[in-house]
Legacy VTK file of the C-alpha trace (Angstrom):
# vtk DataFile Version 3.0
C-alpha trace
ASCII
DATASET POLYDATA
POINTS 104 float
0.000 0.000 0.000
1.305 3.410 -0.882
0.314 6.974 -1.504
0.989 6.777 -5.247
-1.549 3.977 -5.600
-4.140 5.959 -3.626
-3.597 8.971 -5.885
-3.927 6.750 -8.950
-7.206 5.323 -7.644
-8.550 8.849 -7.100
-7.426 9.933 -10.553
-9.286 6.979 -12.041
-12.507 7.775 -10.191
-12.182 4.919 -7.697
-12.869 7.150 -4.723
-14.208 4.540 -2.311
-11.169 2.335 -2.922
-8.879 5.323 -2.513
-10.625 6.231 0.755
-10.157 2.715 2.088
-6.463 2.739 1.234
-5.913 6.257 2.576
-7.618 5.462 5.878
-5.223 2.530 6.316
-2.215 4.627 5.303
-3.242 7.464 7.622
-3.581 5.075 10.551
-0.115 3.679 9.854
1.470 7.090 9.328
-0.325 9.601 11.542
2.508 12.142 11.173
2.687 11.958 7.376
0.990 15.221 6.477
0.678 14.385 2.779
-1.162 11.139 3.555
-3.423 12.953 6.004
-4.157 15.632 3.395
-5.051 13.064 0.733
-7.304 11.254 3.217
-9.061 14.527 4.047
-9.606 15.351 0.386
-11.109 11.995 -0.511
-13.457 12.132 2.479
-14.551 15.613 1.456
-15.113 14.501 -2.134
-17.276 11.612 -0.939
-19.410 13.967 1.182
-17.951 12.682 4.446
-17.054 16.126 5.744
-17.223 15.224 9.421
-14.614 12.519 8.869
-12.409 14.859 6.837
-11.845 17.323 9.701
-9.423 15.183 11.720
-7.373 14.422 8.610
-7.163 18.101 7.658
-6.107 19.024 11.200
-3.398 16.350 11.152
-2.229 17.505 7.723
-1.879 21.089 8.904
0.714 19.951 11.430
2.919 19.562 8.338
5.103 19.547 6.558
3.051 19.904 3.379
3.902 21.189 -0.054
2.840 24.809 -0.508
0.025 23.742 -2.838
-1.316 21.190 -0.355
-0.942 23.534 2.614
-3.047 26.109 0.783
-5.529 23.381 -0.138
-5.689 22.141 3.442
-6.646 25.566 4.779
-9.246 26.016 2.070
-10.559 22.473 2.453
-10.791 22.605 6.230
-12.396 26.041 6.201
-14.942 24.928 3.629
-15.598 21.723 5.526
-16.222 23.610 8.761
-18.640 25.867 6.858
-20.478 22.857 5.424
-20.790 21.451 8.944
-22.225 24.723 10.255
-19.122 25.496 12.323
-18.887 29.073 11.123
-16.478 30.417 13.749
-13.980 27.655 12.985
-14.523 28.173 9.246
-13.791 31.886 9.447
-10.699 31.389 11.628
-9.291 28.674 9.363
-9.914 30.608 6.167
-8.374 33.716 7.761
-5.231 31.723 8.606
-5.082 30.535 5.028
-5.462 34.069 3.688
-2.682 35.284 5.968
-0.406 32.473 4.837
-1.282 32.885 1.157
-2.188 36.541 0.599
-1.576 36.211 -3.145
-4.527 33.781 -3.318
-7.137 36.242 -2.061
LINES 1 105
104 0 1 2 3 4 5 6 7 8 9 10 11 12 13 14 15 16 17 18 19 20 21 22 23 24 25 26 27 28 29 30 31 32 33 34 35 36 37 38 39 40 41 42 43 44 45 46 47 48 49 50 51 52 53 54 55 56 57 58 59 60 61 62 63 64 65 66 67 68 69 70 71 72 73 74 75 76 77 78 79 80 81 82 83 84 85 86 87 88 89 90 91 92 93 94 95 96 97 98 99 100 101 102 103
């Protein structure tokens, strides 16, 4: 099992299989921010926002590529908003805007 395979599954539209693999990878590598980020994204895509939150939070502990760090702030903020957690959404999106002012 590896991250490249999970990304390939996602790219080929096999989201449930990718989620299964990413959950296993995330459990094995709780400090691997890239794995946590990918797990968060696939949960979000599948409409499992509540499950995505913990993965996004773990991913934000880093290190992440700049692109994924930006995506993690946006994803987590949007997920909080979808869950009705507006204070958390605003704070997370504000952090992202401060970290990536060119993206505003």
